[in-house]
SETORSE-576981 format. One line per field, with one value per residue (C-alpha): x, y, z; residue number from 0; residue in three letters. Coordinates in steps of 0.2 Angstrom, whole numbers. Example, Ala and Ser with C-alpha at 12.3 -4.5 7.8 and 13.67 -1.06 7.14 Angstrom:
BEGIN
east: [62/68]
north: [-22/-5]
up: [39/36]
resi: [0/1]
resn: [ALA/SER]
//
This chain:
BEGIN
east: [127/142/142/153/157/169/169/172/162/150/142/151/153/169/175/161/171/189/184/177/193/203/193/195/214/216/201/195/179/181/165/161/158/172/182/186/201/200/216/210/229/230/214/217/238/241/254/251/255/243/229/232/233/213/207/216/208/191/192/198/186/174/158/154/141/131/126/109/97/111/107/89/95/113/102/90/104/110/96/101/117/123/140/145/144/162/168/185/194/212/208/225/225/228/209/203/192/187/179/171/164/157/150/144/133/126/122/116/119/135/151/169/178/196/211/220/235/251/251/233/223/223/220/240/233/236/222/203/205/216/205/188/196/200/182/172/161/147/144/157/152/166/165/186/185/204/196/179/188/202/190/178/195/201/187/176/162/158/148/156/145/149/142/142/152/159/177/172/161/175/172/160/161/144/148/152/135/133/121/115/108/108/89/98/110/98/89/103/106/88/87/102/95/79/87/97/84/74/89/91/72/74/87]
north: [729/730/742/749/761/770/767/781/795/787/772/775/794/792/809/816/805/810/826/822/815/829/841/833/830/849/857/864/866/861/856/846/862/868/854/861/847/830/829/831/837/847/854/860/863/847/836/819/806/814/813/795/792/799/790/774/776/777/765/752/754/747/757/772/781/776/787/789/777/768/751/753/758/750/734/737/742/723/716/727/719/704/703/706/724/730/741/748/757/764/759/749/731/730/735/723/712/727/733/718/715/732/732/711/719/731/721/705/703/699/709/710/723/727/738/744/748/737/720/719/715/699/709/717/736/750/765/764/768/750/739/748/744/725/723/731/742/751/764/768/781/793/807/811/824/819/800/804/814/801/787/798/802/784/774/778/762/768/783/792/796/809/810/829/833/849/846/839/857/860/848/854/842/840/821/815/813/823/818/822/805/784/786/796/784/769/781/785/765/760/772/766/747/753/762/746/734/745/747/729/727/738/726]
up: [-10/2/16/26/42/53/70/81/78/66/76/94/100/108/106/118/132/125/129/146/151/144/154/169/168/163/172/154/149/130/120/106/94/100/87/72/67/66/75/94/99/87/88/105/104/116/118/105/118/131/118/117/133/136/118/125/142/132/121/134/143/132/136/123/119/105/89/89/76/72/78/71/54/51/56/40/29/34/27/10/11/0/12/30/36/35/49/44/61/64/82/86/87/105/105/94/109/117/97/94/110/110/92/96/109/99/83/77/60/52/51/51/60/48/56/45/56/49/51/59/45/33/19/21/19/30/23/21/4/-2/9/0/-15/-11/-3/-18/-5/-14/3/15/31/38/48/45/30/23/25/14/2/-2/-2/-16/-27/-24/-26/-43/-36/-18/-14/0/15/28/45/49/64/68/60/43/38/28/15/0/-14/-18/-22/-6/3/19/30/49/55/50/44/28/27/26/13/4/2/-1/-14/-22/-21/-30/-43/-47/-47/-60/-71/-71/-74/-91/-96]
resi: [0/1/2/3/4/5/6/7/8/9/10/11/12/13/14/15/16/17/18/19/20/21/22/23/24/25/26/27/28/29/30/31/32/33/34/35/36/37/38/39/40/41/42/43/44/45/46/47/48/49/50/51/52/53/54/55/56/57/58/59/60/61/62/63/64/65/66/67/68/69/70/71/72/73/74/75/76/77/78/79/80/81/82/83/84/85/86/87/88/89/90/91/92/93/94/95/96/97/98/99/100/101/102/103/104/105/106/107/108/109/110/111/112/113/114/115/116/117/118/119/120/121/122/123/124/125/126/127/128/129/130/131/132/133/134/135/136/137/138/139/140/141/142/143/144/145/146/147/148/149/150/151/152/153/154/155/156/157/158/159/160/161/162/163/164/165/166/167/168/169/170/171/172/173/174/175/176/177/178/179/180/181/182/183/184/185/186/187/188/189/190/191/192/193/194/195/196/197/198/199/200/201/202]
resn: [MET/LYS/PHE/GLY/SER/ASP/ILE/ASP/GLY/VAL/VAL/PHE/ARG/CYS/GLU/VAL/LEU/TYR/LEU/SER/VAL/ILE/ASN/LEU/LEU/LEU/GLY/THR/HIS/TYR/SER/LEU/LYS/ASP/ILE/LYS/GLN/TYR/ASP/ILE/ALA/LYS/ASN/PHE/GLY/LEU/ASP/LYS/ASP/PHE/VAL/GLN/HIS/ALA/ILE/GLY/ALA/VAL/ILE/GLY/SER/GLY/VAL/TYR/PRO/VAL/GLU/LYS/GLY/VAL/GLN/LYS/TYR/LEU/SER/ALA/ILE/ALA/GLU/LEU/ALA/GLU/SER/PRO/ILE/TYR/PHE/ILE/THR/ALA/ARG/ARG/PRO/MET/TRP/ARG/ASN/THR/THR/LYS/ALA/ALA/VAL/GLY/GLU/LEU/PHE/ASP/PHE/ASP/TYR/GLU/ILE/ILE/HIS/THR/ARG/TYR/GLY/SER/ASN/ASN/LEU/ASP/LYS/HIS/ASN/LYS/GLU/ASP/ILE/ILE/THR/ASP/LEU/GLY/LEU/ASP/TYR/PHE/VAL/GLU/ASP/CYS/GLY/GLU/HIS/ALA/ASN/ALA/ILE/HIS/GLU/CYS/THR/SER/PHE/CYS/LYS/SER/ILE/ILE/MET/ASP/ARG/ALA/TRP/ASN/ARG/TRP/VAL/ASP/ASN/VAL/GLU/ILE/SER/ARG/VAL/TYR/ASN/TRP/LYS/GLN/ILE/TYR/ASN/ILE/CYS/TYR/GLN/GLY/GLU/PHE/ASP/ASN/LYS/GLN/LEU/HIS/PHE/ARG/ARG]
//
């Protein structure tokens, strides 16, 4: 079994800090429930460069809120996997070392971090679907609805899993597994591996 995951909005809850910075700078009172679109600038009608500045301040700090249960259950998934856990992120390459340090503090299993930006990975790919195809992943976790849909449509062999967030509730494809916590993700992987072993045994 090969497993991959996004980072922001799935492993780390950086969007909580994005809003804190934006609220501090603008004197606003935005909350997570106000985010209905993945693109925060479009969601609030803010200047894109301003939002990127806020995001950069958060990611550059290297200190992020952690999604509940991810350390326990992703470590358990790593024990089921036959390859490293692949973190595929759209974070800019300039944050490569900061990202690696934050992930390394949280997990002690084998993993790889792949950035989707042009020229920033040895696969020479710039979208998650192509990278997932090249790696042959069986499962991938996303919080972006557009990405979850694209992964489902472009990779028939990879189970697209979407972590429930206010900005992705428009996704209603029953073949994309909507989950609310990492225990549910672990259960999907565990059941999948059990079914595969049963099928192999019957043969």
